[in-house]
C-alpha positions as CSV (number, residue, x, y, z in Angstrom):
1,X,0.1,0.0,0.0
2,X,1.9,3.3,-1.2
3,X,1.3,6.5,1.2
4,X,0.8,9.4,-0.3
5,X,2.4,12.8,0.3
6,X,-0.6,14.5,2.2
7,X,-0.2,11.3,4.9
8,X,3.3,11.9,4.9
9,X,3.0,15.4,5.9
10,X,0.0,15.1,8.5
11,X,2.3,12.4,10.2
12,X,5.0,14.8,10.5
13,X,2.5,17.6,11.8
14,X,1.4,15.0,14.0
15,X,4.7,14.7,15.6
16,X,6.4,17.8,15.8
17,X,3.4,20.8,14.9
18,X,0.1,19.7,17.2
19,X,2.2,18.7,20.0
20,X,4.2,22.0,20.6
21,X,0.3,23.7,19.7
22,X,-1.3,21.8,22.3
23,X,1.5,22.8,25.0
24,X,1.5,26.4,24.3
25,X,-2.4,26.5,24.6
26,X,-1.9,25.3,27.7
27,X,1.1,27.7,29.1
28,X,1.5,25.9,31.9
29,X,4.9,26.7,33.9
30,X,8.0,24.0,33.8
31,X,8.2,21.4,36.7
32,X,10.8,21.7,39.0
33,X,12.4,20.5,42.0
34,X,13.7,23.2,44.7
35,X,16.0,22.4,47.1
36,X,16.4,24.6,50.2
37,X,19.2,24.9,52.1
38,X,18.0,23.1,54.8
39,X,17.5,19.9,52.9
40,X,13.9,19.5,51.9
41,X,12.9,19.3,48.3
42,X,9.5,20.9,47.0
43,X,7.8,19.5,43.7
44,X,5.5,21.3,41.5
45,X,5.1,23.7,38.8
46,X,6.7,27.2,38.5
47,X,3.9,29.5,39.2
48,X,5.7,32.6,39.0
49,X,9.5,34.2,39.6
50,X,9.8,37.5,42.5
51,X,13.3,39.0,43.3
52,X,12.7,37.6,46.6
53,X,11.1,34.2,46.2
54,X,9.5,31.5,43.7
55,X,5.9,30.3,43.7
56,X,5.4,26.6,43.3
57,X,2.3,24.7,42.7
58,X,2.0,21.3,44.6
59,X,0.8,18.7,42.2
60,X,0.3,16.3,45.3
61,X,-2.0,19.3,47.4
62,X,-3.1,21.6,44.7
63,X,-1.8,24.4,46.7
64,X,0.4,27.2,46.0
65,X,4.0,27.2,47.9
66,X,6.1,30.5,48.5
67,X,10.1,30.0,48.7
68,X,12.3,32.5,49.8
69,X,15.2,32.8,47.6
70,X,17.8,32.9,50.6
71,X,16.5,29.8,51.7
72,X,16.8,28.3,47.7
73,X,20.5,26.0,47.4
74,X,19.7,24.9,44.1
75,X,16.4,24.6,41.1
76,X,16.4,21.6,39.2
77,X,14.0,22.8,36.2
78,X,12.5,19.0,34.7
79,X,12.6,18.2,31.3
80,X,10.6,15.5,29.3
81,X,12.2,12.6,27.7
82,X,12.4,13.7,23.6
83,X,13.9,9.8,23.2
84,X,10.5,9.4,20.9
85,X,10.7,12.5,18.1
86,X,14.7,12.4,18.4
87,X,14.3,8.8,16.8
88,X,11.9,9.8,14.2
89,X,13.3,12.5,13.2
90,X,17.0,11.0,13.0
91,X,15.6,8.4,11.5
92,X,13.6,10.4,8.7
93,X,16.4,12.3,8.2
94,X,18.6,9.6,7.7
95,X,16.7,8.1,5.1
96,X,16.5,11.4,3.2
97,X,20.3,11.8,3.6
98,X,21.5,8.4,2.3
99,X,19.3,8.9,-0.7
100,X,20.7,12.2,-1.8
101,X,24.2,10.6,-1.1
102,X,23.4,7.4,-3.5
103,X,22.3,9.8,-5.6
104,X,24.9,12.3,-5.9
105,X,27.8,9.3,-5.5
106,X,26.1,7.3,-8.7
107,X,25.1,4.5,-6.2
108,X,28.9,2.8,-6.6
109,X,28.2,-0.8,-8.0
110,X,24.5,-0.6,-7.4
111,X,21.7,0.8,-9.7
112,X,20.5,4.5,-8.5
113,X,17.7,2.9,-6.9
114,X,18.7,0.1,-5.1
115,X,21.4,2.5,-3.9
116,X,19.3,4.9,-2.5
117,X,17.1,2.5,-0.7
118,X,20.1,0.4,0.9
119,X,22.1,3.7,1.8
120,X,18.5,5.1,2.8
121,X,18.2,1.8,5.3
122,X,21.8,2.0,6.9
123,X,21.5,6.3,7.4
124,X,17.9,5.9,8.7
125,X,19.0,3.1,11.3
126,X,21.7,5.3,11.9
127,X,19.7,8.4,12.3
128,X,17.4,6.6,14.7
129,X,20.2,5.4,17.0
130,X,21.7,9.1,16.6
131,X,18.2,10.7,17.3
132,X,17.6,8.6,20.4
133,X,20.9,9.9,22.1
134,X,19.8,13.1,20.9
135,X,16.4,12.9,22.7
136,X,17.8,11.5,25.6
137,X,20.5,14.4,26.0
138,X,18.0,17.1,25.2
139,X,15.6,15.8,28.5
140,X,18.8,16.0,30.8
141,X,17.4,17.9,33.4
142,X,18.9,21.6,34.0
143,X,20.3,22.8,37.8
144,X,21.0,26.3,38.7
145,X,23.0,26.7,41.7
146,X,22.0,29.6,44.3
147,X,23.8,28.6,47.8
148,X,26.6,30.4,48.0
149,X,26.1,33.0,44.8
150,X,26.7,37.2,45.3
151,X,23.4,39.1,45.2
152,X,23.6,40.3,41.4
153,X,24.9,36.7,40.3
154,X,21.3,34.8,42.6
155,X,19.2,37.9,41.3
156,X,20.4,37.5,37.5
157,X,19.3,33.4,37.5
158,X,16.4,34.3,39.2
159,X,16.0,36.4,36.1
160,X,16.6,33.8,33.7
161,X,14.0,31.5,35.4
162,X,11.5,33.4,34.9
163,X,10.3,32.4,30.8
164,X,9.5,28.6,32.9
165,X,7.1,30.4,34.7
166,X,3.2,29.7,34.0
167,X,3.0,33.6,34.8
168,X,5.5,34.5,32.2
169,X,4.1,32.4,29.1
170,X,0.3,33.4,30.2
171,X,1.4,36.6,28.7
172,X,2.8,38.4,32.4
173,X,4.8,41.6,31.4
174,X,8.8,40.9,32.5
175,X,9.4,42.8,35.8
176,X,13.4,44.3,36.4
177,X,14.7,42.8,39.1
178,X,16.7,45.2,41.2
179,X,17.2,45.6,45.0
180,X,15.5,48.5,46.5
181,X,16.8,50.1,49.5
182,X,14.5,49.9,52.6
183,X,13.0,52.6,54.2
184,X,14.8,52.4,57.7
185,X,18.3,51.4,55.5
186,X,17.5,55.3,53.5
187,X,17.4,57.4,56.6
188,X,21.1,56.3,57.9
189,X,23.9,58.5,56.5
190,X,26.1,57.1,54.2
191,X,28.9,55.1,56.0
192,X,32.4,56.5,54.1
193,X,34.9,53.6,53.7
194,X,38.4,54.2,54.4
195,X,40.9,54.7,51.6
196,X,42.9,51.7,52.7
197,X,39.9,49.1,52.3
198,X,40.7,47.6,48.4
199,X,37.4,47.5,46.6
200,X,35.5,44.2,47.1
201,X,36.7,41.3,44.1
202,X,33.6,41.0,40.9
203,X,30.6,38.8,41.9
204,X,30.9,37.3,38.7
205,X,32.7,33.6,38.3
206,X,35.7,33.8,35.4
207,X,34.4,32.6,32.1
208,X,35.7,29.9,30.5
209,X,37.7,30.9,27.1
210,X,39.4,27.7,25.9
211,X,37.7,25.1,24.3
212,X,39.0,21.8,22.3
213,X,36.9,19.7,20.3
214,X,37.4,16.4,18.5
215,X,35.2,15.7,15.7
216,X,34.7,12.2,14.3
217,X,33.9,13.0,10.6
218,X,32.0,11.2,8.0
219,X,33.5,11.9,4.5
220,X,31.1,12.5,1.7
221,X,33.4,11.5,-1.7
222,X,32.2,12.7,-4.6
223,X,31.4,10.3,-7.8
224,X,34.0,8.4,-9.7
225,X,34.8,8.3,-12.8
226,X,36.8,8.0,-16.0
227,X,38.0,11.0,-17.5
228,X,38.0,10.2,-21.3
229,X,36.8,14.1,-21.9
230,X,39.8,14.9,-21.4
231,X,42.6,12.8,-22.1
232,X,46.3,14.1,-21.0
233,X,48.6,14.4,-23.9
234,X,52.0,12.1,-23.2
235,X,55.2,10.8,-23.9
236,X,57.8,7.6,-24.5
237,X,61.3,6.9,-25.3
238,X,63.4,3.7,-25.1
239,X,66.7,4.2,-23.2
240,X,70.3,2.7,-24.1
241,X,71.6,2.2,-27.5
242,X,68.5,1.0,-29.4
243,X,67.2,2.0,-32.5
244,X,64.6,4.4,-33.3
245,X,64.5,5.5,-29.4
246,X,62.1,7.9,-29.8
247,X,60.6,10.2,-28.2
248,X,56.4,8.6,-29.1
249,X,53.3,10.5,-28.2
250,X,50.9,9.0,-26.0
251,X,48.0,9.5,-24.6
252,X,46.3,9.5,-21.0
253,X,43.4,8.4,-19.2
254,X,43.0,9.2,-16.0
255,X,40.4,7.4,-13.5
256,X,40.8,9.8,-10.2
257,X,39.4,8.3,-7.1
258,X,38.3,9.5,-3.2
259,X,39.5,7.7,-0.6
260,X,38.9,10.5,2.1
261,X,38.2,8.0,5.1
262,X,35.9,8.6,8.5
263,X,37.2,8.7,12.1
264,X,39.0,10.9,14.5
265,X,40.7,12.8,12.1
266,X,41.4,16.0,13.4
267,X,42.2,18.6,17.1
268,X,40.4,21.8,17.5
269,X,41.8,24.6,19.8
270,X,39.6,28.0,20.1
271,X,39.7,30.8,22.4
272,X,36.7,32.8,23.1
273,X,37.2,36.7,22.3
274,X,33.7,37.3,23.6
275,X,30.0,35.7,23.1
276,X,30.6,35.7,19.5
277,X,33.5,35.9,18.1
278,X,36.4,32.9,18.7
279,X,40.0,32.2,17.2
280,X,40.3,28.5,16.5
281,X,43.3,26.5,15.4
282,X,42.6,23.1,13.4
283,X,44.8,20.3,12.9
284,X,44.3,17.9,10.3
285,X,46.0,14.3,11.0
286,X,43.9,12.0,9.4
287,X,43.6,9.9,6.1
288,X,41.9,12.3,4.0
289,X,43.3,11.2,1.2
290,X,42.7,11.3,-2.7
291,X,44.0,9.1,-5.6
292,X,44.3,8.5,-9.3
293,X,45.4,6.3,-11.9
294,X,46.7,6.9,-15.2
295,X,46.4,4.8,-17.6
296,X,47.8,4.6,-21.7
297,X,48.2,2.6,-24.5
298,X,52.3,3.3,-25.4
299,X,52.5,2.2,-29.3
300,X,54.5,2.8,-31.7
301,X,55.4,2.3,-36.0
302,X,58.3,0.9,-36.8
303,X,60.0,2.3,-39.5
304,X,62.8,-0.3,-40.4
305,X,59.8,-3.6,-40.5
306,X,56.2,-1.1,-40.8
307,X,55.6,-3.2,-38.0
308,X,52.8,-1.5,-34.9
309,X,54.0,-2.5,-31.5
310,X,52.2,-2.1,-28.4
311,X,51.8,-2.8,-24.9
312,X,49.2,-1.9,-22.4
313,X,51.3,-2.0,-19.1
314,X,51.8,1.2,-19.1
315,X,49.3,2.4,-16.0
316,X,50.5,3.1,-13.1
317,X,48.5,4.7,-9.6
318,X,49.6,7.3,-6.6
319,X,47.6,9.1,-3.6
320,X,48.1,12.1,-1.6
321,X,47.7,12.5,1.7
322,X,47.2,15.7,3.1
323,X,48.0,16.8,6.7
324,X,47.1,20.6,7.6
325,X,47.6,23.3,10.2
326,X,43.8,25.4,10.0
327,X,43.7,29.2,11.7
328,X,40.4,31.2,11.3
329,X,37.5,32.3,13.2
330,X,34.2,31.3,14.5
331,X,30.6,33.0,14.9
332,X,27.7,32.0,17.3
333,X,24.7,34.2,18.7
334,X,25.9,34.0,22.4
335,X,28.4,31.9,24.9
336,X,26.4,28.8,26.6
337,X,24.8,29.6,30.2
338,X,22.8,26.8,32.6
339,X,19.7,28.2,30.4
340,X,21.6,28.3,27.1
341,X,22.1,25.3,25.8
342,X,21.3,25.5,21.6
343,X,24.1,27.2,19.7
344,X,24.7,27.6,16.2
345,X,28.1,28.1,14.8
346,X,29.4,28.8,11.6
347,X,33.2,28.9,10.8
348,X,35.7,29.6,8.4
349,X,39.7,28.6,8.5
350,X,42.7,28.1,5.8
351,X,46.4,27.2,6.3
352,X,49.1,25.4,5.0
353,X,49.3,22.1,3.7
354,X,51.3,18.7,3.5
355,X,50.6,16.3,0.8
356,X,52.6,13.5,1.3
357,X,52.8,11.8,-2.8
358,X,53.4,7.9,-3.2
359,X,52.6,5.2,-5.9
360,X,51.5,1.7,-5.5
361,X,54.1,-1.2,-5.6
362,X,54.0,-1.2,-9.3
363,X,57.0,-2.5,-11.8
364,X,57.5,1.5,-12.9
365,X,60.5,3.4,-10.4
366,X,59.3,6.6,-10.2
367,X,60.3,10.1,-8.2
368,X,56.8,10.5,-6.9
369,X,57.4,9.5,-3.4
370,X,57.7,12.6,-2.1
371,X,56.0,15.8,0.2
372,X,55.0,19.1,-1.4
373,X,53.7,22.5,0.8
374,X,50.0,23.2,-0.7
375,X,47.5,25.7,0.7
376,X,44.4,24.1,2.4
377,X,40.9,25.5,3.9
378,X,37.5,24.2,5.5
379,X,34.5,26.3,6.0
380,X,31.9,24.8,8.4
381,X,28.2,25.2,10.4
382,X,28.1,23.0,13.5
383,X,24.9,22.7,16.2
384,X,26.1,22.0,20.2
385,X,24.0,21.6,23.2
386,X,26.0,22.2,25.9
387,X,25.2,19.1,28.9
388,X,26.5,21.9,31.1
389,X,28.4,25.0,30.1
390,X,31.9,23.3,29.4
391,X,30.8,20.0,28.0
392,X,29.1,19.7,24.7
393,X,28.3,17.1,22.2
394,X,27.3,18.7,18.9
395,X,26.9,17.6,15.0
396,X,28.6,19.5,12.2
397,X,28.7,19.8,7.9
398,X,31.6,21.8,6.1
399,X,33.6,21.5,3.0
400,X,37.2,20.8,3.1
401,X,39.4,22.0,0.2
402,X,42.8,20.1,-0.6
403,X,44.2,19.9,-4.1
404,X,47.6,19.8,-5.2
405,X,49.6,20.3,-8.4
406,X,51.8,17.9,-9.7
407,X,54.8,18.3,-12.1
408,X,54.8,15.6,-14.5
409,X,57.7,13.1,-13.9
410,X,59.2,10.4,-15.9
411,X,59.1,7.1,-14.5
412,X,61.3,4.1,-16.1
413,X,60.9,0.1,-16.7
414,X,61.8,-2.9,-18.9
415,X,58.6,-2.9,-20.8
416,X,56.9,-5.9,-23.0
417,X,55.7,-4.7,-26.4
418,X,54.2,-7.1,-28.6
419,X,52.9,-7.1,-32.0
420,X,49.1,-5.0,-32.6
421,X,48.2,-7.6,-35.0
422,X,49.5,-11.0,-34.6
423,X,50.9,-10.1,-31.2
424,X,53.8,-13.1,-32.4
425,X,56.5,-10.9,-32.2
426,X,57.7,-9.9,-29.0
427,X,60.7,-7.7,-27.2
428,X,61.3,-6.2,-24.0
429,X,63.3,-2.8,-23.4
430,X,64.0,0.1,-21.0
431,X,61.1,2.4,-21.4
432,X,60.7,6.0,-20.1
433,X,56.9,7.0,-19.3
434,X,56.2,11.1,-18.6
435,X,53.2,11.5,-16.1
436,X,51.6,14.8,-17.5
437,X,51.1,17.6,-15.0
438,X,47.9,17.0,-13.1
439,X,45.7,17.9,-9.7
440,X,45.2,15.6,-7.5
441,X,41.8,17.1,-5.7
442,X,40.5,15.4,-2.0
443,X,38.0,18.5,-1.6
444,X,35.0,16.9,-0.4
445,X,31.7,17.7,2.0
446,X,32.1,16.3,5.2
447,X,29.4,15.6,7.9
448,X,30.5,14.7,11.8
449,X,30.4,14.3,15.6
450,X,31.9,16.0,18.1
451,X,32.2,16.5,21.3
452,X,33.5,19.6,22.8
453,X,35.1,21.1,26.8
454,X,35.7,24.9,27.5
455,X,37.8,25.7,30.0
């Protein structure tokens, strides 16, 4: 039985939109657990927030309880589990991502439809597992400590609790929290502090500035194809004291491949100048690589006997693996706090890269086993969920630019030639084949998970 698009849209709206609309109509306050300084627990719905107290509706007695701010040790905001919705959205996104990836990469050894189904199932399963984990993380309770917090810090936290109260959600006006002196205190004369007394330290705690992230990257390789549309021109010649040494023309066809693997391939260190802007340095040390196979038919017509000779042994494979040090900037709306746990970030970085070039274990003797410096870059967007203001889990997507230009290079080997028509006459000669100038490109998109720590 086929499910129409309208049914899918209706199911999506029911699972995502409708629960939110119902919750908006109820306009209930958040469920909280208040721990008093004496150890008593008070649970219920947060009704109102005042500078000097919190009002909670008890689910047992249906009575409102007012808790003095000075008696509060901590407040825990109880969040509902999001595992079901997370699994659904993760699975749906995984199926879509897998199907799109199958179309972009051409399906590999499978037909496009088969590849779309297989990769949709695989990515859908991974997305469901990831959605379960993300839903569990989103359901983690938030605990705000008040015990020992200076007056301005405690008042700031009370103000940030206000959006969780029923009064606020039903349209109550935002009240500015401020400390007003009592009438008796206003009548007392001001006390002049001695000049020798140093000013008190700042009541605000030190803000974490440094951060370290460890990303797990899944590369999305471009489709591999034989580049018959733009063959390269090359030459070959015979070495030694032989008749007709050449050179002779040759046409080279190329088979590019991108073997970027997945895994923990980099370390990212950042320093936050402000809530919005941070500098970062990223070292990419993984197997971010590309390869190419060059194949050619070496043939020539002898002027001595008029016979056309050829060989099919003219093929060579080589690869370039990149290690890079990237430096750049990232931008995000604000820094994480106890109340601000969802972060979106965008960044750009450039820097030097070192390409290690090498060939396969073929019979060609080549000078391509060397290193070469080049320029690399990376652009990304990311979402992070802060379990605490210092520890985060997130997802990222971006594009890495790794590319190196290779100069023309000769390779030599003893190559066997035979009669192109009857394949009877056979001889071997030391042959030099010139690999033409070319570019090895390991650039590509990637997605990944990452963990972070601020300190």
